[in-house]
C-alpha positions, 0 to 999 in steps of 0.5 A: 607489600605491607598490604600483603602483610596486613592481608595475611596477618603476618609480622613485618619482619621475616622473609616476604611472600612472593606474588604467587604465594600471596594470590594463592593464600587469597584464593584459599580464603576465597574458597575456605572462609565462612564469613562473607566479610572475609570472602569479600576482603580476599576478592577485593584484594584479588581485584587490586592484584588482577591487572598487575598480575593478570597471569597468576590471578587468572590461572589461580583464582578464575574458578574461585571467582566463578563459584562466588558468582554462583554461591554469593548472589545475595551480596552485590558487593562481592559480586561486583568485585568478582566481575571486575576481577574477571574483566581485568584478567580477560580483557586486553590492556588496551581496553582497560578502564580509565577510571579504576575507582568503582566509587568515582564511576558510580558517582560520576557516570559518563560515556561508556566509550573507552579510550586506548592507554598508550600502546605497548610494543607489538610483542607485548600486545601480542602476548596480551592479546593471547592471554585474554584469549586463553582465559576467555576460552577457559571461561566459555568452556562451560556454557553455564558461565555465560548463561550465569553472567546473562542472569547477572545483567538482570541485577538492577544494582550498578556494581553488579550490572555495569561490571557484568556488561564489560565482562561480557563485552570482553568475552565477545571481543575475544571469542565472539563467534562462540559467545554469540552461539551460547547467547543466541540459544539462551532463553531470552538471552538477547532480550536481557541484553536489549533492556540495557538500552532502556537503563536510566544510567547512561553509562550503562546504556552507553556500554550496553551499546558497545556490548551490542555492537560486538554481539551483532558482528557477523551474525545474521540471526542475532541481528534479526532478533535485536531488530525485532526487539524494537532496536531501531526505535530505541536507537533513533530515539537515542540519536535524536535525544543526544542531538542527531549529528551534533551529539557526542560519542553515543551518537557514534555508538548508535550509528555503529550498531545500526550499520551492523544491524543492516549491512548485508542483512536484507531482512532487517533492511526491509524492516527498517523500510516498512517501519517508516524509519528512512523518513526519520533520517531526513533531519540528520542532514539539516546542516547549515551553510556556515562552516563554523559547527564542524567538529571532528565528532560531527564529521564522524557522525555525519559520515556514519549517517551517510554510510547508513543511508548507502547500505539501504541503496547499496548496489549489492542489494537486491534490485527490488529493495534498492529501488523501493528505498530509493523511492522512499528517499525521494518521497520523504525529501531525503534526496533533496536534503542530500543535494543541499548538502552537496550545493552547500559551501564550508562542507568538509572535503571528506563529508562532501566526498561521502555525500556525493557517493551517497547521492550516487547510489540514491539515484543509480538506476532510478529514473525519477531520482536521476531526473530530479538530480538532473534539475538540481542547480548550484547556487551560483550566478548565473545558475549551473547544473549540479552536473556541470559543477561536479564535472568541473571538479572532476577534470580539475587536477588540483581537486583531491583525488578521492573527490574526483573518484566520488564525481566520477561515480556519481556521473556513472550513476546518473547515466546507469540505465538512463538513456534520456540522460545519455542523450542529454549528455551527448547532445551537449556535444553536437553542433546544433546545441552547443551554446558558446556562452555557457559551459556544458557537460560535453565541453568539459568532458571533451576538455578533460578527454584532451587535457595534459592530466592523465587522470582527467583523460581517463575520467573523461573517457570513462565518463563519455563511455558510460554516456554510450553504454548500451545505447546504439543511438548515441553511439551513431550520434557521437559519430557526428561530433567534429572538433577544431583542433587548430586555426587553419586546419579542417575539423576532425572527428571525435573518433579520429582525434581520439586515435590520433592521440592514442598514436601519439604514445601518451601515458599508459593511463591515458591510452587505456582510458581512450582504448576503453572509450573506443572498445565501448563505442564501436561494440555492438555498432556496425556503423561506428566499426566502419568509421573506425576502419575507414581511417587507413592508419588505425589497423596498422597501428593496432597490429604494430602495437599488438605484435611488438614485444614491450615491457610489462607496462604496455602489455595491458595497452597491447591487450586492449588493442587486441580487444578493439581489433577483435571488436572490428572483426566481430562487428564488421558488416563487411562494407569495406573491401580492404578490411573485411572479417576475412582480410583482418583475420588474414592480417592478424595471422601474418602480422601477430599470429592467432595464438599470440593475439589470443594471448595478448587478449587474455592478459587483461582478465589476468591483471590484478586491477582487473579483478579489483574493479570487477568486484563493485561499481564504485571506483576505489583506488589507492592511488591515481596511477592504479586507476586503470579499469572501469567496472562497466567495461570489465562486463564488456570484456567478459562478454566479448573475450570468448566471442572474439577468440572464436571469431579469430579462429574460424575459418572462411568456410565456417564463417560462411557457414555461420553467416548462412545460419545467421541469415537463416535465423534472421529470416526465421526471427523475421518470420516469427516477428511478423507472426508475433506482430500479426498475433499482437494485431489480431490480439488487439482486434479480438480485444477491441471486438470484445469490448465492442460486443460487451458494449453492445450487449449491455446496450441490448440488455438496456433495450430489452429492458426498455422494450419489456417496460414498454410492452408492459405499459402497452398492455396496461393501456390496452387493459384500460381501454378494454375495460373502459370500452366495455363500460361505455355500452352500445350507445357509445360504440358509434361515437367511438368509431367516429372518433378514430384516432383522436379518441385514441389520443384523448382516450382517457379524458372521454372515458373519464367523462362517460364514467361520470356520466354513467354515475350521474344517471345511477345517482338519478335512479337512486334519487327516484328509488329513494323518493319512492321508498320515502312515499311508501314510508309515508304511507306506512306511517299513516297505516301505523297511525291507524293501527295504533290499537294493535300493540304487538304489530305496532312495535315490530313495524316501528322497529322496522321503520327506524332501521330503514330510516337509518339505512336512508340516512347512511345512503344520503351521506354516501350520495353526498360523498360521491358528488363531491368526488364527481366535483373533484374528477370534473375539475381534474378533467377540466385541467387535463382538458386545458393541458391537452389543448396547450400541448401539441399531441403527437399523431401516429406518424409524429405530426398532427395536421390542423384538421385534427387539432380543429376536431379536437378543439370541437370535441373539447368544447363538446366535453366542456358542454357536457361537463357544464350539464353534469354540473347542473345535474350534480346541482339538481342532485344536491337540491334534491339531497336537501329535499330528501334531508327535509323529508328525512327530518319530518319523518324523524319527528313522525317516528318520534311521535310514534315512538311515544305512542308505542311507549303508551301502547306497551304500557297498556300491553303490560297492564293487560298482560298483569290482568290475564295473569290474574285471571289465570290465577283464578282459574287455576284456583278454580280448577283445584277446587273442582278437582278436590270436589270431584275427589270427594264425590269418588270417595262417597261413591258417586260415579264421576267422570274425568275430563279425559273420559269425556274426551274419549267418550266424545271421540268414540261417538264421533267415530261411530257417526263417521261409520254410519255416514258411510 
């Protein structure tokens, strides 16, 4: 109370104020003080009183504290005190902090996981819970208060952020749905909370994990937002940093948050799988074989990790998503790692049990995973299959009950939709495959089926029933199994032995298991029904069991007996005269009564344990005594109960009509099946014909292209042949006619030789012409020499001579190039001729006889002779070209002499022109003088005739003379 007096400023003496009065005065100071220090001290005092006097502080100070959060945003210290106070009055006692000193917390931040204080009595705890819920409801009445709290979390100051996280966590615990709705509609509300995972201060990050756990409970929308805020990546990084399964409480918090995000949320599961996060789970299960490192925290962490794997492959998920996750777990090696833990030594029992359950759901319905599990061997000497090792534990009554249930679930999942596995299990029971030196799965199941332990009987019966589930072949195969009961007695069938044990009146659990096995076995299998009815004792035993008035515990057995008898009626093929459908129904009506039979049958689905088993495939029972129904068997009951009831109530006439309808339907189905088969065959034939047409079309296109190409080549050859034929002329027509097919075979060489011969003749003509022209030029030169005096004519002729000489030189050069080309062509012709003689030339019918070969050789010799002759002619042409070059050189020297003479003549011509110009000048001067003299005579009066007048007179005289002559 001294503290109160110090706060209020009163004296030590006098009456002491009550707690309510003190809190009221502190609230007044918070509301009315103008100084920040005063308000801060008052809020600190309220914080110290908030735990002990929670009701009073919460009732009087909550509004003032919220007002502090709104108005004093600049002072982090008073905000921290206000948030701590609100947390103390809202949270329940079991969630209070261990460390009440904020300084100690700020200097030594540890994990945010809270530990519970000593539990009060139930009444006090209930009152505290109600109080926290009341204050939470008051706080969240205004959504702005939660939004204000979210803005507080943006403050980096530790004294503000950490109390804000704790307060929001407490609000979510007390009023989760309402607070989740406010956060969901708040802008960036979830994103602000996700930022807590990136805080470098571990205590805030760890308490942020606790906050997100509460936030994501049972709210799929928030779970999706958190997942898409990169939560998986951050949480897996934290788990890795903290040491995975060897980590502490933080790893547990991360795993709990992951479970919240993934459980029953298909969108997040798909996002987790598509993000390749399944592959990152594999290192979690890399544990050693020693049993020294299994701390309690490690067991908890590994247990949660296994649960996380099971969430991804849970049977309640969609089949497609489950199959995809199962495939990923096999491909990344996660299944192999789990099987390693399964076969390891020193693994704690609860971890081993959960691992078995996890492996069960990873392989359930996945053929690849089931095949891999069948190949796993235990590290024993000699090695044994993992299935055999697990079955040994299942039929061993000294093993824990949960472990035996897990093994049964694993065996069921291994056989689920796995006909190959079912066949392998049943094969171990057949006489031809039994190995006396090793323990097989079938031997273990038979041993458990007839064991004195009722739980082993039930587990073995259910396991064997799963080996027959929806597999008619294995049901028929199992009828071949024979058992040796004792020495000196003949073996009995497995079916008969089951009915013998059933009739001996064993425990209820054993009889229920055997009845479930028999019902599964003979359902939808008329041969098994016949075998069962063939034993004369089975039907009387069933009718006696159903008709008796037994206790409550036996009613379930009676219902299962009624189900077995109903299956014998429904799947009866009437092959036994004494137990046809009609006789069995008459027997039920006489011995039991139809109504009583249906009532006993309906008791099964009304049983409490039936409803529990129908919920999920995993066998989970609180105690061994309650282990009575199997999940798959509940499906069978649901399927058969109605049809058996109808079958029992039907009369013989209705039965006959139904049989006729069935026969008609069967015939119709057979016809439809035949037509379907015919259509399938026709479809296959059509498809095959289509393929043939397609291939033939492609071949046709290729052949058309080949034909087109060959036609174009033939046309080209024809054109070439026609051109060469025209070039040969009349003199070669007789030769081409005599050659016949041989000219066609060696046509190209003959044509080239003919062309070469024509070009040589043309060169001869040109050579002769050039010689003639050269003679003409020599004569012209001689003429020019004689006419050197005539300068103008001589100059023009010299120019023409030079041009002609240049043309002659160019012709000689082109002639030389043509001769070289002819030499090259001749060599090519020789090479082709040699190649033609070395290769076999095909005739029109594909074979060339010896006569044609000799003819070709003679023609080749003639062509060789012709080529030699052409060589000689070419040699003569080259010699002639040399002579022409000599003549050209002499002509060139003559031209040089003529050019010199021309230059002299040109000089003389220039001098003559100059003299003429001088004479013209003199004549012009004389004309000018004559004209001036005539003008003077005219001026003197003399008559002077001009040249024009004289010309006119002369013209007149000429005209007169002409007239006189006429």
